[in-house]
Chimera marker file (.cmm) of the C-alpha trace (Angstrom):
<marker_set name="trace">
<marker id="1" x="-5.400" y="2.317" z="-13.822" r="1" g="1" b="0" radius="0.5"/>
<marker id="2" x="-5.398" y="5.260" z="-11.494" r="1" g="1" b="0" radius="0.5"/>
<marker id="3" x="-5.383" y="8.707" z="-12.955" r="1" g="1" b="0" radius="0.5"/>
<marker id="4" x="-3.629" y="8.787" z="-16.319" r="1" g="1" b="0" radius="0.5"/>
<marker id="5" x="-1.720" y="11.962" z="-15.422" r="1" g="1" b="0" radius="0.5"/>
<marker id="6" x="-1.581" y="11.273" z="-11.671" r="1" g="1" b="0" radius="0.5"/>
<marker id="7" x="2.149" y="10.626" z="-11.579" r="1" g="1" b="0" radius="0.5"/>
<marker id="8" x="2.728" y="14.011" z="-13.247" r="1" g="1" b="0" radius="0.5"/>
<marker id="9" x="0.406" y="15.971" z="-10.971" r="1" g="1" b="0" radius="0.5"/>
<marker id="10" x="0.812" y="14.319" z="-7.569" r="1" g="1" b="0" radius="0.5"/>
<marker id="11" x="4.033" y="14.151" z="-5.578" r="1" g="1" b="0" radius="0.5"/>
<marker id="12" x="4.867" y="10.968" z="-3.710" r="1" g="1" b="0" radius="0.5"/>
<marker id="13" x="3.887" y="11.018" z="-0.075" r="1" g="1" b="0" radius="0.5"/>
<marker id="14" x="4.363" y="8.285" z="2.496" r="1" g="1" b="0" radius="0.5"/>
<marker id="15" x="3.204" y="8.046" z="6.076" r="1" g="1" b="0" radius="0.5"/>
<marker id="16" x="5.162" y="9.972" z="8.678" r="1" g="1" b="0" radius="0.5"/>
<marker id="17" x="6.744" y="8.542" z="11.812" r="1" g="1" b="0" radius="0.5"/>
<marker id="18" x="6.382" y="9.569" z="15.428" r="1" g="1" b="0" radius="0.5"/>
<marker id="19" x="9.446" y="11.338" z="16.788" r="1" g="1" b="0" radius="0.5"/>
<marker id="20" x="12.000" y="8.932" z="18.270" r="1" g="1" b="0" radius="0.5"/>
<marker id="21" x="11.605" y="10.641" z="21.638" r="1" g="1" b="0" radius="0.5"/>
<marker id="22" x="7.970" y="9.453" z="21.694" r="1" g="1" b="0" radius="0.5"/>
<marker id="23" x="8.650" y="5.997" z="20.260" r="1" g="1" b="0" radius="0.5"/>
<marker id="24" x="11.048" y="4.993" z="23.029" r="1" g="1" b="0" radius="0.5"/>
<marker id="25" x="8.212" y="5.297" z="25.551" r="1" g="1" b="0" radius="0.5"/>
<marker id="26" x="5.976" y="2.577" z="24.087" r="1" g="1" b="0" radius="0.5"/>
<marker id="27" x="5.866" y="-0.545" z="21.933" r="1" g="1" b="0" radius="0.5"/>
<marker id="28" x="2.851" y="0.452" z="19.809" r="1" g="1" b="0" radius="0.5"/>
<marker id="29" x="2.684" y="1.357" z="16.135" r="1" g="1" b="0" radius="0.5"/>
<marker id="30" x="4.835" y="4.397" z="15.403" r="1" g="1" b="0" radius="0.5"/>
<marker id="31" x="3.738" y="5.246" z="11.881" r="1" g="1" b="0" radius="0.5"/>
<marker id="32" x="1.208" y="8.033" z="11.601" r="1" g="1" b="0" radius="0.5"/>
<marker id="33" x="-1.576" y="6.946" z="9.254" r="1" g="1" b="0" radius="0.5"/>
<marker id="34" x="-2.541" y="8.987" z="6.233" r="1" g="1" b="0" radius="0.5"/>
<marker id="35" x="-6.161" y="9.925" z="5.607" r="1" g="1" b="0" radius="0.5"/>
<marker id="36" x="-8.177" y="7.873" z="3.126" r="1" g="1" b="0" radius="0.5"/>
<marker id="37" x="-8.160" y="10.805" z="0.697" r="1" g="1" b="0" radius="0.5"/>
<marker id="38" x="-4.363" y="11.098" z="0.894" r="1" g="1" b="0" radius="0.5"/>
<marker id="39" x="-3.947" y="7.375" z="0.205" r="1" g="1" b="0" radius="0.5"/>
<marker id="40" x="-6.440" y="7.504" z="-2.676" r="1" g="1" b="0" radius="0.5"/>
<marker id="41" x="-4.430" y="10.385" z="-4.113" r="1" g="1" b="0" radius="0.5"/>
<marker id="42" x="-1.219" y="8.347" z="-3.858" r="1" g="1" b="0" radius="0.5"/>
<marker id="43" x="-2.902" y="5.395" z="-5.582" r="1" g="1" b="0" radius="0.5"/>
<marker id="44" x="-3.728" y="7.761" z="-8.455" r="1" g="1" b="0" radius="0.5"/>
<marker id="45" x="0.019" y="7.949" z="-9.182" r="1" g="1" b="0" radius="0.5"/>
<marker id="46" x="-0.050" y="4.351" z="-10.449" r="1" g="1" b="0" radius="0.5"/>
<marker id="47" x="0.044" y="4.673" z="-14.202" r="1" g="1" b="0" radius="0.5"/>
<marker id="48" x="-1.229" y="2.232" z="-16.770" r="1" g="1" b="0" radius="0.5"/>
<marker id="49" x="2.242" y="1.000" z="-17.689" r="1" g="1" b="0" radius="0.5"/>
<marker id="50" x="2.461" y="-1.623" z="-20.402" r="1" g="1" b="0" radius="0.5"/>
<marker id="51" x="4.274" y="-4.172" z="-18.270" r="1" g="1" b="0" radius="0.5"/>
<marker id="52" x="3.731" y="-3.671" z="-14.520" r="1" g="1" b="0" radius="0.5"/>
<marker id="53" x="7.115" y="-4.800" z="-13.223" r="1" g="1" b="0" radius="0.5"/>
<marker id="54" x="5.930" y="-4.125" z="-9.671" r="1" g="1" b="0" radius="0.5"/>
<marker id="55" x="4.216" y="-7.523" z="-9.497" r="1" g="1" b="0" radius="0.5"/>
<marker id="56" x="6.416" y="-9.473" z="-11.858" r="1" g="1" b="0" radius="0.5"/>
<marker id="57" x="9.468" y="-11.580" z="-11.022" r="1" g="1" b="0" radius="0.5"/>
<marker id="58" x="11.515" y="-8.478" z="-10.197" r="1" g="1" b="0" radius="0.5"/>
<marker id="59" x="8.831" y="-6.941" z="-8.006" r="1" g="1" b="0" radius="0.5"/>
<marker id="60" x="6.489" y="-8.348" z="-5.393" r="1" g="1" b="0" radius="0.5"/>
<marker id="61" x="7.645" y="-11.795" z="-4.216" r="1" g="1" b="0" radius="0.5"/>
<marker id="62" x="4.040" y="-12.845" z="-3.440" r="1" g="1" b="0" radius="0.5"/>
<marker id="63" x="2.815" y="-11.484" z="-6.791" r="1" g="1" b="0" radius="0.5"/>
<marker id="64" x="0.330" y="-8.979" z="-5.363" r="1" g="1" b="0" radius="0.5"/>
<marker id="65" x="-1.788" y="-7.481" z="-8.132" r="1" g="1" b="0" radius="0.5"/>
<marker id="66" x="-0.579" y="-3.993" z="-7.282" r="1" g="1" b="0" radius="0.5"/>
<marker id="67" x="-1.988" y="-1.992" z="-10.225" r="1" g="1" b="0" radius="0.5"/>
<marker id="68" x="-5.405" y="-3.567" z="-9.635" r="1" g="1" b="0" radius="0.5"/>
<marker id="69" x="-5.669" y="-2.665" z="-5.957" r="1" g="1" b="0" radius="0.5"/>
<marker id="70" x="-4.142" y="0.758" z="-6.577" r="1" g="1" b="0" radius="0.5"/>
<marker id="71" x="-6.967" y="1.412" z="-9.027" r="1" g="1" b="0" radius="0.5"/>
<marker id="72" x="-9.560" y="0.167" z="-6.533" r="1" g="1" b="0" radius="0.5"/>
<marker id="73" x="-8.147" y="2.432" z="-3.809" r="1" g="1" b="0" radius="0.5"/>
<marker id="74" x="-8.015" y="5.393" z="-6.196" r="1" g="1" b="0" radius="0.5"/>
<marker id="75" x="-11.714" y="4.837" z="-6.902" r="1" g="1" b="0" radius="0.5"/>
<marker id="76" x="-12.512" y="4.524" z="-3.184" r="1" g="1" b="0" radius="0.5"/>
<marker id="77" x="-13.419" y="0.827" z="-3.417" r="1" g="1" b="0" radius="0.5"/>
<marker id="78" x="-11.581" y="-0.255" z="-0.268" r="1" g="1" b="0" radius="0.5"/>
<marker id="79" x="-13.675" y="-3.423" z="0.203" r="1" g="1" b="0" radius="0.5"/>
<marker id="80" x="-12.636" y="-4.872" z="-3.140" r="1" g="1" b="0" radius="0.5"/>
<marker id="81" x="-9.077" y="-3.631" z="-2.628" r="1" g="1" b="0" radius="0.5"/>
<marker id="82" x="-8.697" y="-5.867" z="0.441" r="1" g="1" b="0" radius="0.5"/>
<marker id="83" x="-10.365" y="-8.762" z="-1.389" r="1" g="1" b="0" radius="0.5"/>
<marker id="84" x="-7.906" y="-8.355" z="-4.244" r="1" g="1" b="0" radius="0.5"/>
<marker id="85" x="-4.975" y="-8.082" z="-1.851" r="1" g="1" b="0" radius="0.5"/>
<marker id="86" x="-6.120" y="-11.185" z="0.041" r="1" g="1" b="0" radius="0.5"/>
<marker id="87" x="-6.286" y="-13.130" z="-3.237" r="1" g="1" b="0" radius="0.5"/>
<marker id="88" x="-2.473" y="-13.268" z="-3.280" r="1" g="1" b="0" radius="0.5"/>
<marker id="89" x="-1.470" y="-12.411" z="0.275" r="1" g="1" b="0" radius="0.5"/>
<marker id="90" x="-2.929" y="-13.899" z="3.452" r="1" g="1" b="0" radius="0.5"/>
<marker id="91" x="-1.174" y="-11.434" z="5.750" r="1" g="1" b="0" radius="0.5"/>
<marker id="92" x="-1.103" y="-7.920" z="4.254" r="1" g="1" b="0" radius="0.5"/>
<marker id="93" x="-1.286" y="-6.471" z="7.762" r="1" g="1" b="0" radius="0.5"/>
<marker id="94" x="2.253" y="-7.829" z="8.287" r="1" g="1" b="0" radius="0.5"/>
<marker id="95" x="3.774" y="-7.509" z="4.849" r="1" g="1" b="0" radius="0.5"/>
<marker id="96" x="2.562" y="-3.931" z="4.497" r="1" g="1" b="0" radius="0.5"/>
<marker id="97" x="4.787" y="-3.115" z="7.444" r="1" g="1" b="0" radius="0.5"/>
<marker id="98" x="7.848" y="-5.355" z="7.247" r="1" g="1" b="0" radius="0.5"/>
<marker id="99" x="8.384" y="-5.995" z="3.544" r="1" g="1" b="0" radius="0.5"/>
<marker id="100" x="11.408" y="-4.162" z="2.072" r="1" g="1" b="0" radius="0.5"/>
<marker id="101" x="9.140" y="-3.278" z="-0.894" r="1" g="1" b="0" radius="0.5"/>
<marker id="102" x="11.029" y="-4.554" z="-3.949" r="1" g="1" b="0" radius="0.5"/>
<marker id="103" x="7.849" y="-3.621" z="-5.830" r="1" g="1" b="0" radius="0.5"/>
<marker id="104" x="8.709" y="0.059" z="-5.388" r="1" g="1" b="0" radius="0.5"/>
<marker id="105" x="12.195" y="-0.509" z="-6.791" r="1" g="1" b="0" radius="0.5"/>
<marker id="106" x="10.641" y="-2.347" z="-9.754" r="1" g="1" b="0" radius="0.5"/>
<marker id="107" x="7.982" y="0.352" z="-10.330" r="1" g="1" b="0" radius="0.5"/>
<marker id="108" x="8.198" y="1.800" z="-13.840" r="1" g="1" b="0" radius="0.5"/>
<marker id="109" x="8.067" y="5.302" z="-12.367" r="1" g="1" b="0" radius="0.5"/>
<marker id="110" x="11.315" y="4.566" z="-10.528" r="1" g="1" b="0" radius="0.5"/>
<marker id="111" x="13.224" y="4.738" z="-13.829" r="1" g="1" b="0" radius="0.5"/>
<marker id="112" x="12.877" y="8.504" z="-14.194" r="1" g="1" b="0" radius="0.5"/>
<marker id="113" x="10.966" y="9.708" z="-11.161" r="1" g="1" b="0" radius="0.5"/>
<marker id="114" x="9.933" y="8.605" z="-7.684" r="1" g="1" b="0" radius="0.5"/>
<marker id="115" x="7.957" y="5.311" z="-7.480" r="1" g="1" b="0" radius="0.5"/>
<marker id="116" x="4.388" y="4.873" z="-6.313" r="1" g="1" b="0" radius="0.5"/>
<marker id="117" x="4.134" y="4.542" z="-2.501" r="1" g="1" b="0" radius="0.5"/>
<marker id="118" x="3.047" y="0.904" z="-2.797" r="1" g="1" b="0" radius="0.5"/>
<marker id="119" x="4.064" y="-0.170" z="0.708" r="1" g="1" b="0" radius="0.5"/>
<marker id="120" x="2.171" y="2.739" z="2.287" r="1" g="1" b="0" radius="0.5"/>
<marker id="121" x="-0.923" y="1.941" z="0.216" r="1" g="1" b="0" radius="0.5"/>
<marker id="122" x="-0.793" y="-1.760" z="1.149" r="1" g="1" b="0" radius="0.5"/>
<marker id="123" x="-0.527" y="-0.851" z="4.828" r="1" g="1" b="0" radius="0.5"/>
<marker id="124" x="-3.467" y="1.541" z="4.488" r="1" g="1" b="0" radius="0.5"/>
<marker id="125" x="-5.600" y="-1.163" z="2.828" r="1" g="1" b="0" radius="0.5"/>
<marker id="126" x="-4.912" y="-3.566" z="5.711" r="1" g="1" b="0" radius="0.5"/>
<marker id="127" x="-5.579" y="-0.879" z="8.335" r="1" g="1" b="0" radius="0.5"/>
<marker id="128" x="-8.850" y="0.063" z="6.640" r="1" g="1" b="0" radius="0.5"/>
<marker id="129" x="-9.823" y="-3.632" z="6.533" r="1" g="1" b="0" radius="0.5"/>
<marker id="130" x="-9.333" y="-3.824" z="10.314" r="1" g="1" b="0" radius="0.5"/>
<marker id="131" x="-11.505" y="-0.725" z="10.768" r="1" g="1" b="0" radius="0.5"/>
<marker id="132" x="-14.309" y="-2.159" z="8.631" r="1" g="1" b="0" radius="0.5"/>
<marker id="133" x="-14.154" y="-5.720" z="9.973" r="1" g="1" b="0" radius="0.5"/>
<marker id="134" x="-12.725" y="-7.393" z="6.856" r="1" g="1" b="0" radius="0.5"/>
<marker id="135" x="-9.754" y="-8.473" z="8.962" r="1" g="1" b="0" radius="0.5"/>
<marker id="136" x="-10.474" y="-9.710" z="12.464" r="1" g="1" b="0" radius="0.5"/>
<marker id="137" x="-8.032" y="-10.981" z="15.042" r="1" g="1" b="0" radius="0.5"/>
<marker id="138" x="-8.581" y="-14.518" z="16.249" r="1" g="1" b="0" radius="0.5"/>
<marker id="139" x="-6.888" y="-14.764" z="19.651" r="1" g="1" b="0" radius="0.5"/>
<marker id="140" x="-5.955" y="-18.265" z="20.784" r="1" g="1" b="0" radius="0.5"/>
<marker id="141" x="-8.323" y="-20.008" z="23.145" r="1" g="1" b="0" radius="0.5"/>
<marker id="142" x="-7.109" y="-21.190" z="26.530" r="1" g="1" b="0" radius="0.5"/>
<link id1="1" id2="2" r="1" g="1" b="0" radius="0.2"/>
<link id1="2" id2="3" r="1" g="1" b="0" radius="0.2"/>
<link id1="3" id2="4" r="1" g="1" b="0" radius="0.2"/>
<link id1="4" id2="5" r="1" g="1" b="0" radius="0.2"/>
<link id1="5" id2="6" r="1" g="1" b="0" radius="0.2"/>
<link id1="6" id2="7" r="1" g="1" b="0" radius="0.2"/>
<link id1="7" id2="8" r="1" g="1" b="0" radius="0.2"/>
<link id1="8" id2="9" r="1" g="1" b="0" radius="0.2"/>
<link id1="9" id2="10" r="1" g="1" b="0" radius="0.2"/>
<link id1="10" id2="11" r="1" g="1" b="0" radius="0.2"/>
<link id1="11" id2="12" r="1" g="1" b="0" radius="0.2"/>
<link id1="12" id2="13" r="1" g="1" b="0" radius="0.2"/>
<link id1="13" id2="14" r="1" g="1" b="0" radius="0.2"/>
<link id1="14" id2="15" r="1" g="1" b="0" radius="0.2"/>
<link id1="15" id2="16" r="1" g="1" b="0" radius="0.2"/>
<link id1="16" id2="17" r="1" g="1" b="0" radius="0.2"/>
<link id1="17" id2="18" r="1" g="1" b="0" radius="0.2"/>
<link id1="18" id2="19" r="1" g="1" b="0" radius="0.2"/>
<link id1="19" id2="20" r="1" g="1" b="0" radius="0.2"/>
<link id1="20" id2="21" r="1" g="1" b="0" radius="0.2"/>
<link id1="21" id2="22" r="1" g="1" b="0" radius="0.2"/>
<link id1="22" id2="23" r="1" g="1" b="0" radius="0.2"/>
<link id1="23" id2="24" r="1" g="1" b="0" radius="0.2"/>
<link id1="24" id2="25" r="1" g="1" b="0" radius="0.2"/>
<link id1="25" id2="26" r="1" g="1" b="0" radius="0.2"/>
<link id1="26" id2="27" r="1" g="1" b="0" radius="0.2"/>
<link id1="27" id2="28" r="1" g="1" b="0" radius="0.2"/>
<link id1="28" id2="29" r="1" g="1" b="0" radius="0.2"/>
<link id1="29" id2="30" r="1" g="1" b="0" radius="0.2"/>
<link id1="30" id2="31" r="1" g="1" b="0" radius="0.2"/>
<link id1="31" id2="32" r="1" g="1" b="0" radius="0.2"/>
<link id1="32" id2="33" r="1" g="1" b="0" radius="0.2"/>
<link id1="33" id2="34" r="1" g="1" b="0" radius="0.2"/>
<link id1="34" id2="35" r="1" g="1" b="0" radius="0.2"/>
<link id1="35" id2="36" r="1" g="1" b="0" radius="0.2"/>
<link id1="36" id2="37" r="1" g="1" b="0" radius="0.2"/>
<link id1="37" id2="38" r="1" g="1" b="0" radius="0.2"/>
<link id1="38" id2="39" r="1" g="1" b="0" radius="0.2"/>
<link id1="39" id2="40" r="1" g="1" b="0" radius="0.2"/>
<link id1="40" id2="41" r="1" g="1" b="0" radius="0.2"/>
<link id1="41" id2="42" r="1" g="1" b="0" radius="0.2"/>
<link id1="42" id2="43" r="1" g="1" b="0" radius="0.2"/>
<link id1="43" id2="44" r="1" g="1" b="0" radius="0.2"/>
<link id1="44" id2="45" r="1" g="1" b="0" radius="0.2"/>
<link id1="45" id2="46" r="1" g="1" b="0" radius="0.2"/>
<link id1="46" id2="47" r="1" g="1" b="0" radius="0.2"/>
<link id1="47" id2="48" r="1" g="1" b="0" radius="0.2"/>
<link id1="48" id2="49" r="1" g="1" b="0" radius="0.2"/>
<link id1="49" id2="50" r="1" g="1" b="0" radius="0.2"/>
<link id1="50" id2="51" r="1" g="1" b="0" radius="0.2"/>
<link id1="51" id2="52" r="1" g="1" b="0" radius="0.2"/>
<link id1="52" id2="53" r="1" g="1" b="0" radius="0.2"/>
<link id1="53" id2="54" r="1" g="1" b="0" radius="0.2"/>
<link id1="54" id2="55" r="1" g="1" b="0" radius="0.2"/>
<link id1="55" id2="56" r="1" g="1" b="0" radius="0.2"/>
<link id1="56" id2="57" r="1" g="1" b="0" radius="0.2"/>
<link id1="57" id2="58" r="1" g="1" b="0" radius="0.2"/>
<link id1="58" id2="59" r="1" g="1" b="0" radius="0.2"/>
<link id1="59" id2="60" r="1" g="1" b="0" radius="0.2"/>
<link id1="60" id2="61" r="1" g="1" b="0" radius="0.2"/>
<link id1="61" id2="62" r="1" g="1" b="0" radius="0.2"/>
<link id1="62" id2="63" r="1" g="1" b="0" radius="0.2"/>
<link id1="63" id2="64" r="1" g="1" b="0" radius="0.2"/>
<link id1="64" id2="65" r="1" g="1" b="0" radius="0.2"/>
<link id1="65" id2="66" r="1" g="1" b="0" radius="0.2"/>
<link id1="66" id2="67" r="1" g="1" b="0" radius="0.2"/>
<link id1="67" id2="68" r="1" g="1" b="0" radius="0.2"/>
<link id1="68" id2="69" r="1" g="1" b="0" radius="0.2"/>
<link id1="69" id2="70" r="1" g="1" b="0" radius="0.2"/>
<link id1="70" id2="71" r="1" g="1" b="0" radius="0.2"/>
<link id1="71" id2="72" r="1" g="1" b="0" radius="0.2"/>
<link id1="72" id2="73" r="1" g="1" b="0" radius="0.2"/>
<link id1="73" id2="74" r="1" g="1" b="0" radius="0.2"/>
<link id1="74" id2="75" r="1" g="1" b="0" radius="0.2"/>
<link id1="75" id2="76" r="1" g="1" b="0" radius="0.2"/>
<link id1="76" id2="77" r="1" g="1" b="0" radius="0.2"/>
<link id1="77" id2="78" r="1" g="1" b="0" radius="0.2"/>
<link id1="78" id2="79" r="1" g="1" b="0" radius="0.2"/>
<link id1="79" id2="80" r="1" g="1" b="0" radius="0.2"/>
<link id1="80" id2="81" r="1" g="1" b="0" radius="0.2"/>
<link id1="81" id2="82" r="1" g="1" b="0" radius="0.2"/>
<link id1="82" id2="83" r="1" g="1" b="0" radius="0.2"/>
<link id1="83" id2="84" r="1" g="1" b="0" radius="0.2"/>
<link id1="84" id2="85" r="1" g="1" b="0" radius="0.2"/>
<link id1="85" id2="86" r="1" g="1" b="0" radius="0.2"/>
<link id1="86" id2="87" r="1" g="1" b="0" radius="0.2"/>
<link id1="87" id2="88" r="1" g="1" b="0" radius="0.2"/>
<link id1="88" id2="89" r="1" g="1" b="0" radius="0.2"/>
<link id1="89" id2="90" r="1" g="1" b="0" radius="0.2"/>
<link id1="90" id2="91" r="1" g="1" b="0" radius="0.2"/>
<link id1="91" id2="92" r="1" g="1" b="0" radius="0.2"/>
<link id1="92" id2="93" r="1" g="1" b="0" radius="0.2"/>
<link id1="93" id2="94" r="1" g="1" b="0" radius="0.2"/>
<link id1="94" id2="95" r="1" g="1" b="0" radius="0.2"/>
<link id1="95" id2="96" r="1" g="1" b="0" radius="0.2"/>
<link id1="96" id2="97" r="1" g="1" b="0" radius="0.2"/>
<link id1="97" id2="98" r="1" g="1" b="0" radius="0.2"/>
<link id1="98" id2="99" r="1" g="1" b="0" radius="0.2"/>
<link id1="99" id2="100" r="1" g="1" b="0" radius="0.2"/>
<link id1="100" id2="101" r="1" g="1" b="0" radius="0.2"/>
<link id1="101" id2="102" r="1" g="1" b="0" radius="0.2"/>
<link id1="102" id2="103" r="1" g="1" b="0" radius="0.2"/>
<link id1="103" id2="104" r="1" g="1" b="0" radius="0.2"/>
<link id1="104" id2="105" r="1" g="1" b="0" radius="0.2"/>
<link id1="105" id2="106" r="1" g="1" b="0" radius="0.2"/>
<link id1="106" id2="107" r="1" g="1" b="0" radius="0.2"/>
<link id1="107" id2="108" r="1" g="1" b="0" radius="0.2"/>
<link id1="108" id2="109" r="1" g="1" b="0" radius="0.2"/>
<link id1="109" id2="110" r="1" g="1" b="0" radius="0.2"/>
<link id1="110" id2="111" r="1" g="1" b="0" radius="0.2"/>
<link id1="111" id2="112" r="1" g="1" b="0" radius="0.2"/>
<link id1="112" id2="113" r="1" g="1" b="0" radius="0.2"/>
<link id1="113" id2="114" r="1" g="1" b="0" radius="0.2"/>
<link id1="114" id2="115" r="1" g="1" b="0" radius="0.2"/>
<link id1="115" id2="116" r="1" g="1" b="0" radius="0.2"/>
<link id1="116" id2="117" r="1" g="1" b="0" radius="0.2"/>
<link id1="117" id2="118" r="1" g="1" b="0" radius="0.2"/>
<link id1="118" id2="119" r="1" g="1" b="0" radius="0.2"/>
<link id1="119" id2="120" r="1" g="1" b="0" radius="0.2"/>
<link id1="120" id2="121" r="1" g="1" b="0" radius="0.2"/>
<link id1="121" id2="122" r="1" g="1" b="0" radius="0.2"/>
<link id1="122" id2="123" r="1" g="1" b="0" radius="0.2"/>
<link id1="123" id2="124" r="1" g="1" b="0" radius="0.2"/>
<link id1="124" id2="125" r="1" g="1" b="0" radius="0.2"/>
<link id1="125" id2="126" r="1" g="1" b="0" radius="0.2"/>
<link id1="126" id2="127" r="1" g="1" b="0" radius="0.2"/>
<link id1="127" id2="128" r="1" g="1" b="0" radius="0.2"/>
<link id1="128" id2="129" r="1" g="1" b="0" radius="0.2"/>
<link id1="129" id2="130" r="1" g="1" b="0" radius="0.2"/>
<link id1="130" id2="131" r="1" g="1" b="0" radius="0.2"/>
<link id1="131" id2="132" r="1" g="1" b="0" radius="0.2"/>
<link id1="132" id2="133" r="1" g="1" b="0" radius="0.2"/>
<link id1="133" id2="134" r="1" g="1" b="0" radius="0.2"/>
<link id1="134" id2="135" r="1" g="1" b="0" radius="0.2"/>
<link id1="135" id2="136" r="1" g="1" b="0" radius="0.2"/>
<link id1="136" id2="137" r="1" g="1" b="0" radius="0.2"/>
<link id1="137" id2="138" r="1" g="1" b="0" radius="0.2"/>
<link id1="138" id2="139" r="1" g="1" b="0" radius="0.2"/>
<link id1="139" id2="140" r="1" g="1" b="0" radius="0.2"/>
<link id1="140" id2="141" r="1" g="1" b="0" radius="0.2"/>
<link id1="141" id2="142" r="1" g="1" b="0" radius="0.2"/>
</marker_set>
């Protein structure tokens, strides 16, 4: 899973937000996306912990296979990352934005350090899937 020493070498980074003075002028997305390389680097922080609490009963309520898709993102396999994410979650484009991320609180790294940026990575997977056509909107017909 990820880079064995990734959590020791790479500091946690999450997406930034537009300044509030800009956000009050529109109703669009206000998070500033990270580059693919930055997200892949963050996914490298996921360590091969013995029991991944992030997707157990104390972690993700939809039981996303977080270590698996973190490893896929770390290796640049975004297509399989969205397939893996869709295997447990039909709407990662929503949950990656609105979920309070109990998985990050349950992350083994959270015991002594700062947890993996799971929510940011999930959001990036969904955004990348939109870019590549793996997620398509289906507007209602009249």
